[in-house]
RODO-2510 file (C-alpha; in nm, 4 decimals, decimal comma):
residues 382
     n   res          X          Y          Z
     1     m    -6,5670    -0,0690    14,2257
     2     a    -6,2596    -0,2700    14,2322
     3     e    -6,0450    -0,2555    13,9261
     4     k    -6,0195    -0,5560    13,7384
     5     k    -5,7317    -0,7350    13,7341
     6     n    -5,4877    -0,8135    13,4201
     7     y    -5,4354    -1,1711    13,4027
     8     y    -5,1929    -1,1487    13,1139
     9     e    -4,9542    -0,9399    13,3766
    10     i    -5,0254    -1,1461    13,6524
    11     l    -4,8409    -1,4413    13,4027
    12     g    -4,5960    -1,1748    13,2805
    13     v    -4,7298    -1,2383    12,9087
    14     s    -4,8381    -1,0414    12,6152
    15     k    -5,1685    -1,0669    12,5232
    16     n    -5,0873    -1,2452    12,2005
    17     a    -4,9362    -1,5068    12,3906
    18     s    -4,9618    -1,8715    12,2736
    19     e    -5,1283    -2,1375    12,4683
    20     e    -4,7404    -2,2584    12,5165
    21     e    -4,5992    -1,9687    12,6292
    22     i    -4,9291    -1,9071    12,8829
    23     k    -4,8703    -2,2512    12,9999
    24     a    -4,4786    -2,2211    13,0608
    25     a    -4,5040    -1,8791    13,2284
    26     y    -4,7737    -2,0572    13,4888
    27     k    -4,5473    -2,3224    13,5466
    28     k    -4,2641    -2,0897    13,6106
    29     l    -4,4633    -1,9144    13,8681
    30     v    -4,6211    -2,1867    14,0632
    31     k    -4,3004    -2,3016    14,1616
    32     q    -4,1880    -1,9668    14,2534
    33     y    -4,4950    -1,8591    14,4685
    34     h    -4,5987    -2,2585    14,6033
    35     p    -4,7234    -2,1938    14,9810
    36     d    -4,5029    -2,4775    15,0476
    37     l    -4,2041    -2,2877    14,9803
    38     h    -4,3479    -1,9624    15,1800
    39     p    -4,5007    -2,1220    15,4888
    40     g    -4,7107    -1,8382    15,6653
    41     d    -4,6520    -1,5962    15,3982
    42     k    -4,9850    -1,4485    15,3063
    43     l    -4,8430    -1,2292    15,0253
    44     a    -4,7090    -1,5384    14,8590
    45     a    -5,0422    -1,7350    14,9507
    46     e    -5,2311    -1,4165    14,7804
    47     k    -4,9918    -1,4189    14,4620
    48     f    -5,0218    -1,8215    14,4338
    49     k    -5,4217    -1,7468    14,4293
    50     e    -5,3826    -1,4611    14,1642
    51     i    -5,1721    -1,7008    13,9453
    52     n    -5,4226    -1,9827    13,9506
    53     e    -5,7114    -1,7347    13,8848
    54     a    -5,5339    -1,6289    13,5437
    55     n    -5,4471    -1,9589    13,4331
    56     e    -5,7773    -2,0622    13,4658
    57     v    -5,9297    -1,8025    13,2214
    58     l    -5,6424    -1,7535    12,9807
    59     s    -5,5537    -2,1223    12,9326
    60     d    -5,9480    -2,1875    12,8593
    61     k    -6,0193    -2,0716    12,4795
    62     q    -6,3702    -1,9667    12,5738
    63     k    -6,2878    -1,7955    12,9069
    64     r    -6,0171    -1,6432    12,7652
    65     a    -6,2311    -1,4799    12,4418
    66     a    -6,4888    -1,3558    12,6951
    67     y    -6,2637    -1,2060    12,9342
    68     d    -6,0705    -1,0323    12,6133
    69     y    -6,3852    -0,8794    12,5103
    70     e    -6,4562    -0,7835    12,8622
    71     q    -6,1326    -0,5814    12,8834
    72     e    -6,1914    -0,4324    12,5633
    73     h    -6,5524    -0,3302    12,6302
    74     p    -6,5572    -0,2399    13,0124
    75     g    -6,8950    -0,0577    12,9788
    76     m    -7,0311    -0,3860    12,8759
    77     g    -6,9030    -0,6228    13,1413
    78     g    -7,0966    -0,7606    13,4494
    79     m    -7,4821    -0,6820    13,5485
    80     g    -7,3740    -0,3472    13,6984
    81     g    -7,2065    -0,2552    13,3378
    82     m    -7,5665    -0,3184    13,1699
    83     g    -7,7808    -0,1770    13,4012
    84     g    -7,9905     0,1172    13,2823
    85     a    -8,3014     0,2782    13,3975
    86     g    -8,4987     0,0578    13,6214
    87     g    -8,1936    -0,1531    13,6728
    88     a    -8,2977    -0,4330    13,4449
    89     g    -7,9598    -0,5164    13,3383
    90     f    -7,9310    -0,8580    13,1237
    91     g    -8,1877    -1,0152    13,3799
    92     g    -8,4543    -0,8155    13,2373
    93     f    -8,4519    -0,9529    12,8733
    94     g    -8,6450    -1,2645    12,9320
    95     g    -8,3707    -1,4776    13,1329
    96     f    -8,1028    -1,3606    12,8664
    97     g    -7,8308    -1,3768    13,1290
    98     d    -7,9594    -1,7257    13,2667
    99     i    -7,9078    -1,8773    12,9111
   100     f    -7,4965    -1,7882    12,8971
   101     d    -7,5251    -1,8590    13,2921
   102     s    -7,6001    -2,2677    13,1853
   103     i    -7,3338    -2,2293    12,8943
   104     f    -7,0418    -2,1351    13,1373
   105     q    -7,1534    -2,3401    13,4158
   106     g    -7,1959    -2,6319    13,1607
   107     f    -6,7903    -2,6402    13,0933
   108     g    -6,6537    -2,4389    13,4095
   109     g    -6,8573    -2,6245    13,6879
   110     s    -6,7309    -2,9494    13,6239
   111     a    -6,3691    -2,8649    13,4585
   112     s    -6,0845    -3,0193    13,6639
   113     v    -5,7784    -2,8197    13,7331
   114     q    -5,4677    -2,9429    13,4972
   115     r    -5,1947    -2,8918    13,7953
   116     d    -4,8102    -2,9618    13,6722
   117     t    -4,7063    -3,1348    13,9680
   118     t    -4,3715    -3,2392    13,7949
   119     g    -4,0250    -3,1866    13,9654
   120     e    -3,7993    -2,9286    13,7976
   121     d    -3,5527    -3,0380    13,5478
   122     i    -3,1471    -3,0181    13,6160
   123     q    -2,9737    -2,8942    13,3640
   124     l    -2,5782    -3,0202    13,3535
   125     s    -2,2862    -2,9102    13,0747
   126     l    -2,0410    -3,2001    13,0090
   127     g    -1,7170    -3,1780    12,8136
   128     l    -1,6327    -3,4277    12,5117
   129     s    -1,2919    -3,4736    12,3742
   130     f    -1,3089    -3,4245    12,0050
   131     m    -1,2791    -3,7857    11,8904
   132     d    -1,5562    -3,9324    12,2174
   133     a    -1,7829    -3,6750    12,0529
   134     a    -1,7295    -3,7806    11,6632
   135     k    -1,6840    -4,1703    11,7354
   136     g    -1,9245    -4,1876    12,0655
   137     c    -1,8534    -4,3023    12,3967
   138     s    -1,9787    -4,3999    12,7168
   139     k    -1,9525    -4,1419    13,0199
   140     e    -2,0381    -4,1733    13,4162
   141     i    -2,1242    -3,8368    13,5887
   142     s    -2,1938    -3,7232    13,9123
   143     y    -2,4303    -3,4624    14,0522
   144     s    -2,6411    -3,3560    14,2923
   145     r    -3,0662    -3,3777    14,3221
   146     n    -3,3372    -3,3776    14,5328
   147     e    -3,4708    -3,7432    14,5502
   148     p    -3,8183    -3,8587    14,6974
   149     c    -3,8486    -3,8859    15,0874
   150     p    -3,8126    -4,2815    15,1168
   151     a    -3,9635    -4,1841    15,5036
   152     c    -4,2708    -4,0492    15,3757
   153     n    -4,2746    -4,1094    15,0122
   154     g    -4,2392    -3,7557    14,9100
   155     t    -4,5786    -3,6562    15,1004
   156     g    -4,3786    -3,4174    15,3520
   157     a    -4,5886    -3,5741    15,6374
   158     k    -4,4714    -3,8157    15,8840
   159     g    -4,5086    -4,1669    15,8087
   160     g    -4,6783    -4,0481    15,4791
   161     t    -4,9960    -4,0260    15,6525
   162     a    -5,0146    -3,7187    15,9043
   163     m    -5,2745    -3,5497    15,7116
   164     r    -5,6025    -3,4217    15,7112
   165     t    -5,8685    -3,3193    15,4380
   166     c    -5,8197    -2,9605    15,3711
   167     s    -6,1831    -2,7874    15,4996
   168     k    -6,1704    -2,5108    15,2308
   169     c    -6,1977    -2,7473    14,9240
   170     g    -6,2976    -3,0431    15,1186
   171     g    -6,0302    -3,2745    14,9821
   172     k    -6,0710    -3,2035    14,6174
   173     g    -5,8206    -2,9635    14,5903
   174     q    -5,9929    -2,7248    14,3672
   175     v    -6,2565    -2,4360    14,4620
   176     r    -6,4990    -2,2474    14,2435
   177     y    -6,5087    -1,8743    14,1968
   178     a    -6,8557    -1,7331    14,0544
   179     q    -6,8244    -1,3764    13,8517
   180     e    -7,0692    -1,1774    13,6797
   181     t    -6,9780    -1,0567    13,3453
   182     m    -7,1694    -0,9301    13,0379
   183     f    -7,3176    -1,2891    12,9252
   184     g    -7,4400    -1,3519    13,2610
   185     r    -7,2691    -1,5313    13,5815
   186     t    -6,9448    -1,7435    13,4985
   187     v    -6,8436    -2,0094    13,7271
   188     r    -6,4274    -2,0790    13,7493
   189     v    -6,2391    -2,3692    13,8874
   190     g    -5,8875    -2,3048    14,0551
   191     a    -5,6244    -2,4581    14,3060
   192     c    -5,6914    -2,4403    14,6244
   193     p    -5,5018    -2,1837    14,8139
   194     d    -5,5081    -2,3102    15,1181
   195     c    -5,3641    -2,6835    15,0271
   196     g    -5,2201    -2,5630    14,7146
   197     g    -5,4337    -2,8292    14,5385
   198     r    -5,3335    -3,1211    14,7160
   199     g    -5,6488    -3,1718    14,8895
   200     k    -5,4793    -3,2785    15,2280
   201     i    -5,2674    -3,0586    15,4520
   202     i    -4,9754    -3,2012    15,6457
   203     t    -5,0746    -3,2115    16,0384
   204     e    -4,7191    -3,3376    16,1592
   205     k    -4,4072    -3,3085    15,9463
   206     c    -4,2056    -3,6053    15,8405
   207     p    -3,8603    -3,5527    16,0664
   208     d    -3,6500    -3,6815    15,8090
   209     c    -3,6684    -3,4385    15,5064
   210     k    -3,8791    -3,1792    15,7589
   211     g    -4,1852    -3,1764    15,5437
   212     k    -4,0307    -3,0917    15,2284
   213     g    -4,0878    -3,4157    15,0779
   214     y    -3,7510    -3,4479    14,9360
   215     i    -3,3925    -3,5286    15,0386
   216     r    -3,0608    -3,3842    14,8804
   217     r    -2,8532    -3,6744    14,7617
   218     e    -2,5561    -3,7282    14,5404
   219     a    -2,6612    -3,9279    14,2289
   220     k    -2,4586    -4,1059    13,9499
   221     i    -2,5753    -4,2134    13,6013
   222     r    -2,3808    -4,3505    13,2807
   223     l    -2,4693    -4,1989    12,9957
   224     d    -2,4258    -4,3416    12,6440
   225     i    -2,3229    -4,0676    12,4146
   226     p    -2,4169    -4,1441    12,0084
   227     a    -2,1244    -4,0629    11,7325
   228     g    -2,1969    -3,7099    11,6125
   229     a    -2,2552    -3,5455    11,9481
   230     d    -2,1712    -3,1914    11,8828
   231     t    -2,1694    -2,8404    12,0837
   232     g    -2,5046    -2,7562    12,2021
   233     s    -2,6546    -3,1016    12,1443
   234     y    -2,8021    -3,2883    12,4768
   235     i    -2,9309    -3,5892    12,5983
   236     r    -3,2399    -3,5967    12,8171
   237     k    -3,2918    -3,8647    13,1076
   238     r    -3,6483    -3,8826    13,2175
   239     g    -3,7260    -3,8858    13,5881
   240     y    -3,3573    -3,7875    13,7067
   241     g    -3,4483    -3,4537    13,7853
   242     q    -3,5350    -3,2636    14,0872
   243     a    -3,8529    -3,4676    14,2824
   244     s    -4,1768    -3,2967    14,3091
   245     t    -4,2769    -3,1273    14,5852
   246     e    -4,6242    -3,1932    14,5607
   247     g    -4,5649    -3,5881    14,5123
   248     g    -4,5816    -3,5646    14,1202
   249     a    -4,3185    -3,7270    13,9029
   250     p    -3,9761    -3,5928    13,9095
   251     g    -3,8396    -3,3776    13,6463
   252     d    -3,5678    -3,4640    13,3793
   253     l    -3,2014    -3,4533    13,3647
   254     i    -3,0623    -3,2493    13,0540
   255     v    -2,6870    -3,3002    12,9684
   256     v    -2,5923    -3,0590    12,7084
   257     f    -2,2415    -3,1248    12,5300
   258     r    -1,9368    -2,8846    12,5143
   259     v    -1,7069    -3,0431    12,2367
   260     e    -1,3315    -2,9434    12,2808
   261     p    -1,1160    -2,8577    11,9335
   262     h    -0,8977    -3,0878    11,7777
   263     r    -0,5467    -3,0411    11,6403
   264     i    -0,5786    -3,1911    11,2926
   265     f    -0,9781    -3,1780    11,2394
   266     q    -1,2414    -2,9097    11,1833
   267     r    -1,5825    -3,0149    11,1618
   268     k    -1,9032    -2,8760    11,0306
   269     n    -2,2090    -3,1031    11,1109
   270     m    -2,0659    -3,4787    11,0061
   271     d    -1,8338    -3,3386    10,7483
   272     l    -1,4517    -3,3170    10,8630
   273     y    -1,1941    -3,0911    10,6911
   274     v    -0,8163    -3,1108    10,7306
   275     d    -0,5447    -2,8763    10,6046
   276     l    -0,2904    -3,1038    10,4369
   277     p     0,0469    -2,9769    10,3884
   278     i     0,2580    -3,1115    10,0913
   279     s     0,5960    -3,0615     9,9379
   280     f     0,6734    -2,8908     9,6113
   281     k     0,7848    -3,1821     9,4716
   282     t     0,4503    -3,3713     9,5387
   283     a     0,2459    -3,0811     9,4339
   284     a     0,4430    -3,0686     9,0761
   285     l     0,5079    -3,4346     9,0107
   286     g     0,2234    -3,6169     9,2182
   287     g     0,2717    -3,8455     9,4775
   288     t     0,0916    -4,0470     9,7604
   289     v     0,0639    -3,8883    10,1118
   290     k    -0,0402    -4,0013    10,4560
   291     v    -0,4140    -3,8561    10,5535
   292     p    -0,5533    -3,8650    10,9236
   293     g    -0,8650    -4,0075    10,9774
   294     l    -1,0960    -4,0640    11,2443
   295     d    -0,9574    -4,4056    11,3200
   296     d    -0,6343    -4,4430    11,1493
   297     t    -0,4031    -4,2795    10,8880
   298     f    -0,4412    -4,3910    10,5148
   299     d    -0,3164    -4,3040    10,1573
   300     y    -0,4047    -4,0707     9,9298
   301     q    -0,2781    -3,9883     9,5669
   302     i    -0,2343    -3,6515     9,4737
   303     p    -0,2276    -3,5617     9,1249
   304     e     0,0397    -3,3836     8,9182
   305     g     0,0431    -3,0493     8,8807
   306     t    -0,1850    -2,9911     9,2388
   307     q    -0,2539    -2,6122     9,2873
   308     s    -0,2094    -2,4881     9,6513
   309     g    -0,5457    -2,4521     9,7591
   310     t    -0,6815    -2,7151     9,5755
   311     t    -0,9776    -2,9465     9,8176
   312     f    -1,0444    -3,2751     9,7380
   313     t    -1,3297    -3,4912     9,8767
   314     v    -1,2875    -3,8261    10,0214
   315     r    -1,6580    -3,9460    10,0531
   316     g    -1,7503    -4,1672    10,3777
   317     k    -1,4230    -4,0604    10,5660
   318     g    -1,6247    -3,8503    10,7940
   319     i    -1,8365    -3,8626    11,1050
   320     r    -2,0369    -4,2185    11,0921
   321     s    -2,3702    -4,1436    11,2985
   322     r    -2,7276    -4,2828    11,3126
   323     n    -2,8032    -3,9591    11,0961
   324     g    -2,5810    -4,0187    10,8281
   325     t    -2,2050    -4,0380    10,7324
   326     g    -2,0084    -3,7213    10,6368
   327     n    -1,7113    -3,6758    10,4264
   328     l    -1,3461    -3,5683    10,4657
   329     y    -1,2511    -3,2644    10,2712
   330     l    -0,8341    -3,2363    10,2197
   331     r    -0,7364    -2,8656    10,1799
   332     v    -0,3873    -2,8635    10,0174
   333     f    -0,1394    -2,6276    10,0816
   334     v     0,2353    -2,6411     9,8906
   335     e     0,5204    -2,6050    10,1327
   336     v     0,7906    -2,3994     9,9909
   337     p     1,1322    -2,4425    10,1517
   338     t     1,2837    -2,1646    10,2949
   339     k     1,6598    -2,2671    10,3388
   340     l     1,8300    -2,4310    10,0273
   341     t     2,2051    -2,4524     9,9572
   342     r     2,3532    -2,2789     9,6610
   343     d     2,3320    -2,5670     9,4600
   344     q     2,0079    -2,6591     9,5472
   345     k     1,8747    -2,3161     9,4330
   346     k     2,0744    -2,3647     9,1224
   347     k     1,9368    -2,6928     8,9956
   348     i     1,5517    -2,5490     9,0891
   349     a     1,6326    -2,2421     8,8746
   350     d     1,7658    -2,4548     8,5745
   351     a     1,4393    -2,6937     8,5883
   352     a     1,2445    -2,3966     8,6007
   353     e     1,3714    -2,2297     8,2959
   354     g     1,1683    -2,4717     8,1161
   355     v     0,8601    -2,4749     8,3245
   356     e     0,8339    -2,0913     8,2817
   357     l     0,8602    -2,0882     7,9277
   358     r     0,5802    -2,3240     7,8946
   359     q     0,4118    -2,1388     8,1387
   360     y     0,4472    -1,8181     7,9430
   361     e     0,3078    -1,9858     7,6307
   362     k     0,0011    -2,0795     7,7921
   363     s    -0,0344    -1,7302     8,0266
   364     k    -0,0123    -1,5185     7,6831
   365     k    -0,3771    -1,4162     7,7251
   366     y    -0,3047    -1,3122     8,0660
   367     a     0,0365    -1,1361     7,9898
   368     d    -0,1705    -0,9254     7,6958
   369     s    -0,4417    -0,8240     7,9567
   370     v    -0,1761    -0,6934     8,1669
   371     s     0,0260    -0,5183     7,8905
   372     a    -0,3106    -0,3361     7,7749
   373     l    -0,3277    -0,2247     8,1666
   374     y    -0,0171    -0,1271     8,2538
   375     g     0,2102    -0,1116     7,9340
   376     q     0,4224    -0,3754     8,0838
   377     d     0,4474    -0,7685     7,9978
   378     p     0,4800    -0,9353     8,3427
   379     y     0,7195    -1,2170     8,2131
   380     s     0,9724    -0,9400     8,0821
   381     e     1,2674    -0,9691     8,2616
   382     k     1,3742    -0,6128     8,4147
***
């Protein structure tokens, strides 16, 4: 007795795979083992047949349930598994097998094969400057793609008509497979392995594309990139991918963005962050400073007594996109002069005496805490 095929292994998915995972695995394998890509390769043709067979079962909920039951109860599957003394099997129970036979033929015999003939997608990476991504821009890109051959209309046949009806499927592109299970005889419908589901076989290849159905060309397209594009975001252009090798619709072009860093701005979603240096005088006394924005600089009032590390929020000055507008966050740090003249140092020291005295009074609680821990006043002169 031949070993039963493991359809999950054939598609390379787990037994708990979702419908979407099965569909994705099937699509990938069909493109890999399609007969048009392996002319005369019997192993590839057999693999293609197995892939379609596995998909026909696992993509149908009822068929998959019956198949899983057979896998879990191998002794119960098929007519041979139920045959006992007298060799009655299911057939000996007053037509019990015929009941299930009619059920399965009802949904299997007339089922159509859903085949994805769409061409493959093309994925490109596009670098954007920080400002182009933040404010939006228009870019023209060039890339190579397979386009449908105009001489044969993408059929691969000379003049688009040098084809004959497939004798195996009669031009339907589908073949039926009968199988005995514990429920009786089931009928499955799969893509014809001879014509790959087309229903027709090329008799004379197109001289322009050599029977491929497509030609390689350089393509150009202009992209309108919206404001707020970020690294990892993308634009999908329907129908700008690879041409189908089976007369279906072309795939899509997917352009993924890679945004360059900026010298001043940092970004988080639609918000912008700027490290803003201010002078000691401005921090102490307050003042107006020039702040960079996306479009131009603008004035911002720094309050007196601002501490280094303070963050100010300027609402609505972030990135303006169709998904909303962000804020601008100013992270202030005080620049302390490093080279001072003797006179400058004296003036700072004289001015600081009164400030330090007031600071001492305000920080008495802090001083008491330090004294209790270390036995030393942090403000005492050594």
